[in-house]
C-alpha positions as CSV (number, residue, x, y, z in Angstrom):
1,X,-125.2,89.2,105.5
2,X,-121.9,87.4,106.1
3,X,-120.8,85.1,108.8
4,X,-117.9,87.4,109.3
5,X,-120.0,90.5,110.1
6,X,-119.7,90.4,113.9
7,X,-116.0,89.6,113.7
8,X,-115.1,92.4,111.3
9,X,-117.3,94.9,113.1
10,X,-114.9,94.4,116.1
11,X,-111.7,94.0,114.2
12,X,-112.0,95.5,110.7
13,X,-110.3,93.3,108.1
14,X,-109.0,90.0,109.6
15,X,-105.3,89.1,109.4
16,X,-103.4,86.1,110.5
17,X,-103.0,82.4,109.6
18,X,-102.7,78.8,110.6
19,X,-101.1,78.5,114.1
20,X,-99.7,75.1,115.1
21,X,-98.6,75.6,118.7
22,X,-98.5,71.9,119.3
23,X,-95.2,71.9,117.4
24,X,-93.6,74.2,119.9
25,X,-93.0,74.7,123.7
26,X,-95.1,76.9,125.9
27,X,-92.2,79.4,126.0
28,X,-92.4,79.8,122.3
29,X,-96.2,80.3,122.5
30,X,-95.6,83.5,124.6
31,X,-93.1,84.8,122.1
32,X,-95.6,84.1,119.3
33,X,-98.4,86.0,121.0
34,X,-96.2,89.1,121.4
35,X,-95.1,89.0,117.8
36,X,-98.7,88.5,116.6
37,X,-99.8,91.6,118.5
38,X,-96.9,93.6,117.0
39,X,-98.0,92.5,113.5
40,X,-101.7,93.4,114.2
41,X,-102.7,89.7,113.8
42,X,-106.3,89.3,115.0
43,X,-107.3,85.8,113.7
44,X,-105.6,82.5,113.8
45,X,-106.7,79.0,112.9
46,X,-105.8,76.4,115.5
47,X,-106.0,72.6,115.7
48,X,-106.2,71.6,112.0
49,X,-103.8,68.7,112.4
50,X,-103.9,68.0,116.1
51,X,-106.1,64.9,116.4
52,X,-103.5,62.5,117.6
53,X,-102.5,65.0,120.4
54,X,-106.0,65.8,121.4
55,X,-107.1,62.2,121.4
56,X,-103.9,60.1,121.9
57,X,-106.1,57.0,122.4
58,X,-109.7,56.3,121.5
59,X,-111.9,58.3,123.9
60,X,-108.9,59.6,125.9
61,X,-108.5,63.4,125.6
62,X,-105.7,65.8,126.4
63,X,-107.1,69.3,126.4
64,X,-104.6,71.1,128.7
65,X,-102.3,72.5,126.0
66,X,-105.2,73.7,123.9
67,X,-106.9,75.3,126.9
68,X,-103.7,77.3,127.6
69,X,-103.3,78.3,124.0
70,X,-106.8,79.6,123.6
71,X,-106.5,81.5,126.9
72,X,-103.3,83.2,125.7
73,X,-104.8,84.2,122.4
74,X,-107.9,85.6,124.0
75,X,-105.8,87.5,126.5
76,X,-104.1,89.2,123.5
77,X,-107.3,90.0,121.7
78,X,-106.7,87.4,119.0
79,X,-109.8,85.6,117.7
80,X,-109.6,81.8,117.0
81,X,-110.9,79.8,114.0
82,X,-111.0,76.5,115.8
83,X,-110.7,73.4,113.6
84,X,-112.0,69.9,113.9
85,X,-108.8,67.9,113.3
86,X,-110.4,65.4,111.1
87,X,-108.3,65.9,107.9
88,X,-105.6,63.7,109.3
89,X,-106.8,60.7,111.3
90,X,-104.4,59.4,114.0
91,X,-102.5,56.2,113.3
92,X,-104.5,54.3,115.9
93,X,-107.6,54.7,113.8
94,X,-106.1,52.9,110.8
95,X,-104.6,50.3,113.2
96,X,-108.0,49.5,114.8
97,X,-110.1,50.0,111.6
98,X,-108.0,49.4,108.4
99,X,-111.1,50.1,106.3
100,X,-110.9,53.8,107.3
101,X,-107.9,54.3,105.0
102,X,-108.8,55.2,101.4
103,X,-108.2,52.9,98.4
104,X,-107.0,54.3,95.0
105,X,-108.4,53.4,91.6
106,X,-106.0,50.5,91.3
107,X,-107.2,48.9,94.6
108,X,-104.2,50.0,96.7
109,X,-105.1,51.0,100.2
110,X,-103.4,54.2,101.5
111,X,-101.1,54.0,104.5
112,X,-100.6,56.3,107.5
113,X,-97.7,58.7,107.5
114,X,-99.2,61.6,105.4
115,X,-102.6,63.2,105.6
116,X,-106.0,63.0,103.9
117,X,-105.7,59.2,103.8
118,X,-109.2,58.5,105.1
119,X,-112.3,57.0,103.4
120,X,-115.4,59.2,103.6
121,X,-117.7,56.2,103.5
122,X,-116.1,54.3,106.4
123,X,-118.6,54.2,109.3
124,X,-115.7,54.0,111.8
125,X,-114.1,57.1,110.4
126,X,-117.4,59.1,110.5
127,X,-118.1,57.9,114.1
128,X,-114.7,59.0,115.4
129,X,-114.7,62.2,113.4
130,X,-118.1,63.3,114.8
131,X,-117.0,62.2,118.3
132,X,-113.9,64.4,118.3
133,X,-115.9,67.3,116.8
134,X,-118.5,66.9,119.5
135,X,-115.9,66.8,122.2
136,X,-114.4,70.1,120.9
137,X,-117.8,71.6,120.7
138,X,-118.7,70.7,124.3
139,X,-115.5,72.0,125.7
140,X,-114.9,75.2,123.7
141,X,-118.3,76.4,122.5
142,X,-118.4,79.1,125.2
143,X,-114.7,80.0,125.1
144,X,-114.4,83.8,124.5
145,X,-111.6,83.3,121.9
146,X,-113.8,81.3,119.6
147,X,-114.9,83.2,116.5
148,X,-115.3,80.5,113.8
149,X,-115.5,76.8,113.6
150,X,-113.4,75.2,110.8
151,X,-114.4,71.7,109.7
152,X,-111.6,69.5,108.4
153,X,-109.2,70.9,105.8
154,X,-109.1,71.1,102.0
155,X,-111.8,68.5,101.2
156,X,-111.4,66.8,97.9
157,X,-109.7,63.4,98.1
158,X,-111.3,60.4,96.4
159,X,-111.7,56.7,97.5
160,X,-112.6,53.8,95.3
161,X,-113.1,51.1,98.0
162,X,-116.0,48.7,98.4
163,X,-117.6,50.9,101.0
164,X,-117.6,53.8,98.6
165,X,-118.9,51.5,95.9
166,X,-121.9,50.6,98.1
167,X,-122.5,54.2,98.9
168,X,-122.2,55.1,95.2
169,X,-125.0,52.6,94.3
170,X,-127.2,54.1,97.0
171,X,-126.5,57.6,95.6
172,X,-127.3,56.5,92.1
173,X,-130.5,54.9,93.2
174,X,-131.6,58.2,94.7
175,X,-130.6,60.1,91.6
176,X,-132.2,57.8,89.0
177,X,-134.8,55.7,90.8
178,X,-134.3,52.5,89.0
179,X,-131.6,50.7,86.9
180,X,-133.5,51.2,83.6
181,X,-133.4,55.0,84.1
182,X,-129.6,54.8,84.9
183,X,-129.0,52.7,81.8
184,X,-130.8,55.3,79.7
185,X,-128.9,58.2,81.3
186,X,-125.5,56.5,81.0
187,X,-126.1,55.3,77.5
188,X,-125.0,51.7,78.5
189,X,-126.1,50.3,75.2
190,X,-122.6,51.4,74.1
191,X,-119.9,48.7,74.7
192,X,-122.4,46.3,76.2
193,X,-122.4,48.0,79.5
194,X,-126.1,47.6,80.4
195,X,-126.7,46.8,84.1
196,X,-129.4,44.5,85.3
197,X,-128.9,45.2,89.0
198,X,-127.4,48.0,91.2
199,X,-124.9,45.5,92.6
200,X,-123.2,45.3,89.3
201,X,-122.2,48.9,89.3
202,X,-118.7,49.9,90.6
203,X,-116.8,53.2,90.8
204,X,-114.7,54.0,87.7
205,X,-111.7,52.0,88.9
206,X,-108.7,51.0,86.7
207,X,-109.9,49.7,83.3
208,X,-108.1,48.7,80.1
209,X,-109.3,51.7,78.1
210,X,-111.9,54.5,78.5
211,X,-114.6,54.8,81.2
212,X,-118.2,55.6,80.5
213,X,-118.2,59.5,80.7
214,X,-121.6,59.6,82.4
215,X,-120.3,57.2,85.1
216,X,-117.1,59.3,85.6
217,X,-119.0,62.6,86.0
218,X,-121.6,61.0,88.3
219,X,-118.8,59.5,90.5
220,X,-117.3,62.9,90.8
221,X,-120.7,64.3,91.8
222,X,-121.0,61.5,94.3
223,X,-117.5,62.0,95.7
224,X,-118.3,65.7,96.3
225,X,-121.6,64.8,98.0
226,X,-119.8,62.3,100.2
227,X,-117.3,64.9,101.3
228,X,-120.1,67.3,102.0
229,X,-121.9,64.7,104.1
230,X,-118.7,64.3,106.2
231,X,-118.6,68.1,106.6
232,X,-122.3,68.3,107.4
233,X,-122.0,65.6,110.2
234,X,-119.4,67.6,112.0
235,X,-121.0,71.0,111.3
236,X,-124.2,69.7,112.8
237,X,-122.7,69.0,116.2
238,X,-120.9,72.3,116.2
239,X,-124.1,74.2,115.4
240,X,-125.9,72.3,118.1
241,X,-123.9,74.1,120.8
242,X,-124.3,77.7,119.6
243,X,-124.4,80.1,116.7
244,X,-120.7,80.4,116.0
245,X,-120.3,80.5,112.2
246,X,-119.0,77.3,110.5
247,X,-116.6,77.2,107.5
248,X,-114.1,75.0,105.7
249,X,-111.4,75.9,103.2
250,X,-111.7,75.2,99.5
251,X,-109.0,75.3,96.9
252,X,-110.0,77.5,94.0
253,X,-110.8,75.5,90.9
254,X,-109.6,72.2,92.4
255,X,-111.8,69.5,90.8
256,X,-112.4,67.4,94.0
257,X,-115.6,69.1,95.2
258,X,-118.5,71.1,93.6
259,X,-118.3,74.2,95.7
260,X,-121.5,75.6,94.4
261,X,-123.4,72.6,95.8
262,X,-121.9,73.3,99.2
263,X,-122.9,77.0,99.4
264,X,-125.9,76.6,101.7
265,X,-123.8,74.6,104.2
266,X,-121.3,77.4,104.8
267,X,-121.7,80.4,107.0
268,X,-118.4,81.8,105.6
269,X,-116.8,80.8,102.3
270,X,-113.0,80.4,102.6
271,X,-110.4,79.6,100.1
272,X,-106.7,78.6,100.0
273,X,-104.9,80.2,97.1
274,X,-101.2,79.8,96.2
275,X,-100.3,81.9,93.2
276,X,-97.0,81.2,91.4
277,X,-94.8,84.3,91.9
278,X,-92.7,83.6,88.8
279,X,-95.8,83.3,86.5
280,X,-96.7,86.6,85.0
281,X,-100.3,85.5,84.5
282,X,-100.7,84.6,88.2
283,X,-102.3,87.9,89.2
284,X,-105.0,87.5,86.6
285,X,-105.6,83.9,87.7
286,X,-105.7,84.9,91.3
287,X,-108.3,87.6,90.6
288,X,-110.4,85.0,88.7
289,X,-110.2,82.6,91.6
290,X,-111.2,85.3,94.1
291,X,-114.2,86.1,91.9
292,X,-115.1,82.4,92.0
293,X,-114.9,82.3,95.8
294,X,-117.1,85.4,96.1
295,X,-119.6,83.8,93.6
296,X,-119.7,80.6,95.7
297,X,-120.8,82.8,98.6
298,X,-123.3,84.6,96.5
299,X,-121.5,87.9,96.8
300,X,-120.9,87.9,100.5
301,X,-117.5,88.7,101.9
302,X,-115.2,85.7,102.2
303,X,-112.0,84.6,103.8
304,X,-108.6,84.0,102.2
305,X,-107.7,81.2,104.6
306,X,-104.3,80.2,103.2
307,X,-101.6,81.7,101.0
308,X,-97.9,81.7,101.0
309,X,-95.8,84.6,102.6
310,X,-92.8,83.5,100.5
311,X,-92.0,80.2,98.8
312,X,-93.9,77.0,99.0
313,X,-92.4,73.5,99.4
314,X,-94.4,71.5,96.8
315,X,-93.3,73.0,93.4
316,X,-90.2,71.5,91.8
317,X,-88.5,74.9,92.0
318,X,-89.9,77.1,94.7
319,X,-89.3,80.7,93.7
320,X,-90.5,82.9,96.6
321,X,-92.8,85.9,96.5
322,X,-91.2,89.2,97.0
323,X,-92.6,91.3,99.9
324,X,-94.3,93.5,97.3
325,X,-96.0,90.5,95.7
326,X,-97.1,89.4,99.2
327,X,-98.8,92.8,99.8
328,X,-100.3,93.0,96.4
329,X,-101.7,89.5,96.6
330,X,-103.4,90.5,99.9
331,X,-104.8,93.7,98.5
332,X,-106.1,91.9,95.4
333,X,-108.1,89.5,97.6
334,X,-109.5,92.5,99.5
335,X,-110.5,94.2,96.3
336,X,-112.3,91.1,95.1
337,X,-114.3,90.7,98.3
338,X,-112.1,89.2,101.0
339,X,-112.7,90.3,104.6
340,X,-109.8,88.3,105.9
341,X,-106.2,87.8,104.8
342,X,-104.6,84.7,106.3
343,X,-101.6,82.5,105.6
344,X,-100.1,79.1,106.0
345,X,-98.7,79.5,108.5
346,X,-97.7,81.7,111.4
347,X,-94.4,80.1,112.4
348,X,-92.4,78.0,110.0
349,X,-92.3,74.3,111.0
350,X,-88.8,73.0,111.9
351,X,-89.9,69.3,111.3
352,X,-92.2,67.4,109.1
353,X,-93.1,67.5,105.4
354,X,-93.7,71.2,105.2
355,X,-90.6,72.5,107.0
356,X,-89.4,74.3,103.9
357,X,-92.8,76.1,103.4
358,X,-92.6,79.8,104.1
359,X,-94.4,81.4,107.1
360,X,-95.2,84.8,108.5
361,X,-92.5,84.2,111.0
362,X,-89.6,82.5,109.1
363,X,-86.9,80.2,110.5
364,X,-84.5,83.1,110.7
365,X,-86.9,84.9,113.2
366,X,-88.5,88.3,113.5
367,X,-85.5,90.4,112.6
368,X,-85.9,89.7,108.9
369,X,-87.1,91.5,105.8
370,X,-90.1,89.1,105.5
371,X,-91.3,89.6,109.0
372,X,-90.9,93.4,108.9
373,X,-93.1,93.2,105.7
374,X,-95.6,91.1,107.7
375,X,-95.8,93.8,110.3
376,X,-96.2,96.5,107.7
377,X,-99.0,94.6,106.0
378,X,-100.8,94.4,109.4
379,X,-100.7,98.2,109.6
380,X,-101.8,98.5,106.0
381,X,-104.8,96.3,106.5
382,X,-105.7,98.2,109.6
383,X,-105.9,101.3,107.5
384,X,-108.5,99.6,105.3
385,X,-110.9,98.9,108.2
386,X,-113.7,100.7,106.5
387,X,-113.6,98.3,103.5
388,X,-114.7,95.3,105.6
389,X,-118.2,94.2,104.7
390,X,-118.4,96.4,101.6
391,X,-119.9,94.7,98.5
392,X,-118.3,94.1,95.1
393,X,-120.9,95.4,92.6
394,X,-120.7,93.2,89.5
395,X,-122.8,93.7,86.4
396,X,-121.0,90.9,84.6
397,X,-121.4,87.2,85.2
398,X,-118.8,84.6,84.1
399,X,-120.6,81.2,84.0
400,X,-118.7,78.2,85.3
401,X,-119.5,75.0,87.2
402,X,-117.7,71.8,88.2
403,X,-119.8,69.3,86.3
404,X,-118.9,71.1,83.1
405,X,-115.2,71.2,84.2
406,X,-115.3,67.4,84.8
407,X,-117.1,66.7,81.5
408,X,-114.7,69.1,79.7
409,X,-111.7,67.3,81.1
410,X,-112.7,63.8,80.0
411,X,-110.5,62.0,77.5
412,X,-111.6,61.1,74.0
413,X,-112.9,64.6,73.2
414,X,-112.1,66.3,69.8
415,X,-109.1,68.0,71.5
416,X,-107.6,68.0,75.0
417,X,-106.1,71.4,74.2
418,X,-109.4,73.2,74.5
419,X,-109.5,73.4,78.2
420,X,-112.3,74.9,80.3
421,X,-110.1,76.7,82.7
422,X,-107.9,78.1,80.0
423,X,-110.9,79.6,78.3
424,X,-112.3,80.9,81.5
425,X,-109.1,82.7,82.2
426,X,-108.9,84.1,78.7
427,X,-112.4,85.6,78.8
428,X,-112.0,86.9,82.3
429,X,-108.6,88.6,81.7
430,X,-109.9,91.6,79.6
431,X,-112.5,92.4,82.2
432,X,-109.9,92.2,85.0
433,X,-107.5,94.4,83.1
434,X,-110.2,97.0,82.7
435,X,-111.2,96.8,86.4
436,X,-114.7,95.6,85.5
437,X,-116.1,93.6,88.4
438,X,-117.1,90.0,87.5
439,X,-119.0,87.4,89.5
440,X,-118.1,83.7,88.6
441,X,-121.4,81.9,89.0
442,X,-123.0,78.5,88.1
443,X,-125.4,78.3,85.2
444,X,-128.2,77.7,87.8
445,X,-127.6,81.1,89.3
446,X,-130.2,83.9,89.0
447,X,-128.8,85.9,86.1
448,X,-131.4,88.6,86.0
449,X,-129.2,91.1,87.8
450,X,-126.4,90.9,85.3
451,X,-126.1,93.1,82.1
452,X,-123.5,90.9,80.5
453,X,-123.3,87.1,80.8
454,X,-120.2,85.4,79.5
455,X,-119.9,81.6,78.9
456,X,-116.2,81.0,77.9
457,X,-116.5,77.2,77.9
458,X,-119.6,75.3,79.3
459,X,-119.6,72.0,77.5
460,X,-122.2,70.5,79.9
461,X,-125.4,72.3,80.8
462,X,-128.9,71.1,81.7
463,X,-131.9,72.0,79.6
464,X,-133.4,74.2,82.4
465,X,-130.2,76.2,82.9
466,X,-129.7,76.5,79.1
467,X,-133.2,78.1,78.8
468,X,-132.4,80.6,81.6
469,X,-129.2,81.6,79.8
470,X,-131.1,82.2,76.6
471,X,-133.4,84.5,78.4
472,X,-130.6,86.9,79.1
473,X,-130.9,88.3,75.6
474,X,-134.7,88.2,75.6
475,X,-134.7,90.6,78.6
476,X,-132.3,93.0,76.9
477,X,-128.9,91.8,78.2
478,X,-125.8,90.8,76.4
479,X,-124.6,87.2,76.0
480,X,-121.2,86.0,74.9
481,X,-120.6,82.3,74.2
482,X,-117.3,80.6,73.5
483,X,-116.7,77.5,71.5
484,X,-117.8,73.9,72.4
485,X,-120.5,75.1,74.7
486,X,-123.8,73.3,75.5
487,X,-122.5,70.3,73.7
488,X,-123.7,67.8,76.4
489,X,-126.8,67.6,78.6
490,X,-126.5,67.0,82.3
491,X,-125.8,63.3,81.8
492,X,-123.0,64.0,79.3
493,X,-125.1,62.8,76.4
494,X,-124.2,64.8,73.2
495,X,-127.0,66.9,71.9
496,X,-127.9,66.1,68.4
497,X,-128.7,68.6,65.6
498,X,-127.0,72.0,64.9
499,X,-125.0,73.3,67.8
500,X,-125.0,74.9,70.3
501,X,-128.4,73.2,70.3
502,X,-130.1,75.2,73.1
503,X,-128.9,78.5,71.7
504,X,-128.9,78.3,67.9
505,X,-131.9,80.6,67.7
506,X,-130.7,83.2,70.3
507,X,-127.2,83.2,68.8
508,X,-128.4,83.1,65.2
509,X,-125.9,80.3,64.3
510,X,-126.1,76.6,63.3
511,X,-123.0,74.6,63.9
512,X,-122.1,71.5,61.9
513,X,-118.6,70.3,62.9
514,X,-116.0,70.8,65.6
515,X,-112.6,71.1,63.9
516,X,-109.4,71.2,66.0
517,X,-106.7,73.1,64.2
518,X,-103.2,72.1,63.2
519,X,-100.3,73.6,65.2
520,X,-100.0,76.6,62.8
521,X,-103.7,77.5,63.4
522,X,-105.9,79.1,60.8
523,X,-106.2,82.7,59.3
524,X,-109.2,84.8,60.2
525,X,-110.1,88.1,58.5
526,X,-112.7,90.8,59.0
527,X,-113.1,94.6,59.0
528,X,-114.0,94.9,62.6
529,X,-111.0,93.0,64.1
530,X,-108.6,92.9,61.2
531,X,-106.6,89.8,60.3
532,X,-105.4,87.3,62.9
533,X,-104.8,83.6,63.4
534,X,-107.1,81.3,65.3
535,X,-105.4,78.5,67.3
536,X,-106.3,75.1,68.8
537,X,-109.9,75.1,67.7
538,X,-112.4,76.1,65.0
539,X,-115.9,75.2,64.1
540,X,-117.9,75.0,60.9
541,X,-121.0,77.1,61.5
542,X,-123.6,78.8,59.4
543,X,-125.0,82.3,60.1
544,X,-128.8,82.0,60.7
545,X,-129.7,85.6,61.4
546,X,-126.4,86.7,63.0
547,X,-124.1,89.3,61.6
548,X,-120.7,87.9,60.7
549,X,-117.9,89.9,62.2
550,X,-115.0,87.7,61.2
551,X,-114.5,84.8,58.8
552,X,-112.0,82.1,58.3
553,X,-109.6,83.0,55.6
554,X,-108.3,79.8,54.1
555,X,-108.5,76.1,53.8
556,X,-111.7,74.1,54.1
557,X,-113.4,76.8,56.2
558,X,-112.5,79.7,53.8
559,X,-115.3,82.3,54.1
560,X,-117.1,80.6,56.9
561,X,-118.1,82.6,60.0
562,X,-115.7,82.7,63.0
563,X,-117.1,85.5,65.1
564,X,-120.8,86.4,65.0
565,X,-123.2,88.8,66.7
566,X,-127.0,88.8,66.7
567,X,-129.1,91.8,67.8
568,X,-132.5,91.1,69.4
569,X,-134.3,94.2,70.5
570,X,-132.2,95.8,73.3
571,X,-130.2,92.5,73.7
572,X,-127.3,91.1,71.8
573,X,-125.7,87.6,71.6
574,X,-122.2,87.0,70.5
575,X,-120.6,83.7,69.4
576,X,-116.9,83.0,69.1
577,X,-116.2,79.7,67.4
578,X,-112.4,79.6,67.8
579,X,-109.6,80.2,70.2
580,X,-108.5,83.7,69.2
581,X,-105.4,85.8,70.2
582,X,-105.6,87.5,73.5
583,X,-105.6,91.0,72.0
584,X,-108.5,90.1,69.7
585,X,-110.5,88.5,72.5
586,X,-109.9,91.6,74.6
587,X,-111.6,93.7,71.9
588,X,-114.5,91.3,71.6
589,X,-115.1,91.1,75.3
590,X,-115.0,94.9,75.7
591,X,-117.3,95.3,72.7
592,X,-119.7,93.0,74.5
593,X,-119.4,95.0,77.6
594,X,-120.2,98.1,75.6
595,X,-123.2,96.4,74.2
596,X,-124.4,95.8,77.7
597,X,-123.7,99.3,78.9
598,X,-121.0,98.1,81.3
599,X,-118.2,100.7,81.8
600,X,-114.8,100.5,83.5
601,X,-114.1,102.5,86.7
602,X,-111.3,104.5,84.9
603,X,-111.2,105.4,81.2
604,X,-107.6,104.5,81.0
605,X,-105.5,102.0,83.1
606,X,-101.7,102.3,82.6
607,X,-100.1,99.1,81.2
608,X,-99.3,96.7,84.0
609,X,-101.4,98.4,86.6
610,X,-104.3,96.6,88.2
611,X,-107.5,98.3,89.4
612,X,-110.6,97.0,91.1
613,X,-113.5,98.6,93.0
614,X,-115.0,97.4,96.3
615,X,-117.8,99.5,97.8
616,X,-116.7,103.1,97.3
617,X,-113.0,102.3,97.3
618,X,-110.8,101.9,94.1
619,X,-107.7,99.8,94.8
620,X,-104.8,100.3,92.4
621,X,-101.7,98.1,92.3
622,X,-98.6,98.9,90.4
623,X,-96.3,95.8,90.2
624,X,-94.1,97.5,87.6
625,X,-90.7,99.0,88.1
626,X,-91.9,102.5,87.1
627,X,-94.0,105.2,88.6
628,X,-97.3,105.8,86.8
629,X,-99.9,108.5,87.0
630,X,-103.6,107.6,87.3
631,X,-106.0,109.9,85.5
632,X,-109.1,110.0,87.6
633,X,-110.7,112.5,85.3
634,X,-113.9,114.2,86.2
635,X,-114.9,111.5,88.6
636,X,-112.4,112.7,91.2
637,X,-113.7,114.9,94.0
638,X,-112.1,115.0,97.4
639,X,-110.5,111.6,96.8
640,X,-108.5,110.2,99.8
641,X,-105.9,107.4,99.8
642,X,-106.8,105.3,102.8
643,X,-103.4,103.7,102.9
644,X,-101.6,107.1,103.2
645,X,-104.4,108.8,105.0
646,X,-104.1,111.8,102.7
647,X,-106.1,113.6,99.9
648,X,-105.0,113.1,96.4
649,X,-105.6,115.1,93.3
650,X,-107.2,114.1,90.0
651,X,-103.8,112.7,88.8
652,X,-102.3,110.8,91.7
653,X,-98.9,109.1,91.3
654,X,-98.9,105.4,91.9
655,X,-95.2,104.5,92.7
656,X,-93.4,101.5,91.4
657,X,-94.4,98.5,93.5
658,X,-96.9,100.7,95.3
659,X,-100.7,100.7,96.0
660,X,-103.5,103.2,96.4
661,X,-106.9,102.7,98.1
662,X,-108.9,105.7,96.8
663,X,-112.1,106.6,98.6
664,X,-114.6,109.1,97.1
665,X,-114.2,108.4,93.4
666,X,-117.6,108.7,91.7
667,X,-118.7,105.9,89.4
668,X,-117.8,106.5,85.7
669,X,-121.4,106.1,84.6
670,X,-122.6,108.7,87.2
671,X,-124.9,106.2,88.9
672,X,-125.3,106.0,92.7
673,X,-124.5,102.4,93.5
674,X,-124.5,102.7,97.3
675,X,-127.4,100.3,97.8
676,X,-126.5,97.9,95.0
677,X,-124.9,94.5,95.6
678,X,-123.6,91.8,93.3
679,X,-126.0,90.7,90.7
680,X,-126.0,87.1,92.1
681,X,-126.9,88.0,95.6
682,X,-129.9,86.3,97.1
């Protein structure tokens, strides 16, 4: 079940974006409503940054403008995602309570004049945030336009003030129980850091050299939990007045919050994603981010809350999307589980810091190429109504979590070039190219429903999670592990002995040294994958029961294993000890998929074409400048393109810049997956 079910049952796929009517006159509101209807907009987010207008002075409210806006939207059949405006506190709050403004790591207190300047630990901020949320709830809980509550905006800022220091100590006391346990977990014998009392502990503020890594990761855990408690306090008053679903908008792999720890607090998972239109790798990265968002929601449909219709305003050089890219970005999100496609924002702002950010209605008005494409997109999404609510059936899990990202991003590692997200993208990309559905899940997820589990880079993992991952092979699944994984336990303490310590037996390897490579890399050779050069990273490992598929071909590692595979009954475990070229990694990943019995939806995908399956619909995107033919093979039988509303043959043409949404294609493996859902569903 999804918190969007009732809404999509009425509207099909959701379409719209942030709407900021407070920036415009009532006459403009009426023009907006008519243009929204023409574009098939059926959901808008209202009120995200309206606190100072709704509450111009403490306890003094001005509702009239919002009353009128919600009435107008409801009259046009447009549902509202109503936000608590707490992401940007009004200037009067900082004037009355200076402690509500956040402090950076150097001790500098933030000023008003921007946004996200508040301290999550300040009692005055929390009191006023809950009060405005409660006032909104009491006034609008029964308004017929209300479809979703939206708490705050893009949580993730950090504060290092004394109030946060006190809350951090309380958080640590709950986590560890006593100071001696904290000293053990943090390894404070190093550099004479042993604490004798909680009062001596401070956040990782500015220091002359390196922070204690355990302290740094725990502070990021704490910061995420503080943000979640701010969210929870507002969500509680919203839920008290009815059963309207509650959400907030995350930001992909942004490091500020641990989204997995928030999963149970969200009725709908929503994400803001701004792919770079001039980056050729952006589509793959977008698909990965969407798979993450679906994973956070445990397979349920999710909402793309924000994206750009054209250019943004915050890159140094803001190359805009083409209208084709805009359409493909939306279809990609739908293919990866989104039931709603929204943008920042509806009408471009004429004043303020984001006045050069694109919008569905640009400064030049509705008689523009962009807005005509917006209307065409509304019609296209309307044609995909039947896709709403359909599952993405993934047999592959890509394992990722934020504590491992934080630990993997710490300084003073063997190399800062071996990056968690780079590895995640590299191992996901071959699966994406083949159209193989992949859930991005935490190591604590139930992995029993997945045939292939991939760990591209998981430097930090708890003992319990490591044991569950090892069980994948024992039950007959396939496991693929990348370099520098399971190096640290949950406290960032480095595991001793051969590495990766929890998995040496299941992988059949015993690692001795991590060895970053010089800029020219290192040669690797082997019959299965031929000769190639590893880059960035290598490891000295011994084979202890694993088959060696590739060896280093020179230097101090000459003849030592690079890529290994160990069979165990029906299961198999693979280990890649280096960063290998994309074309080699693609072969390795697809070999692992074959080990697991995981097949692609099409036997051949033309170069540059993107395919993905959602429910019983295969979506195919062609961003290239040439027409291509899709060979549906024997799996095609009365296949219909939902976008064109027409039957296609077994070899439909996918035009340059075009898209197909093919319904009726039988699974390549011949199975009936109608009642299956993502492996990580609960």
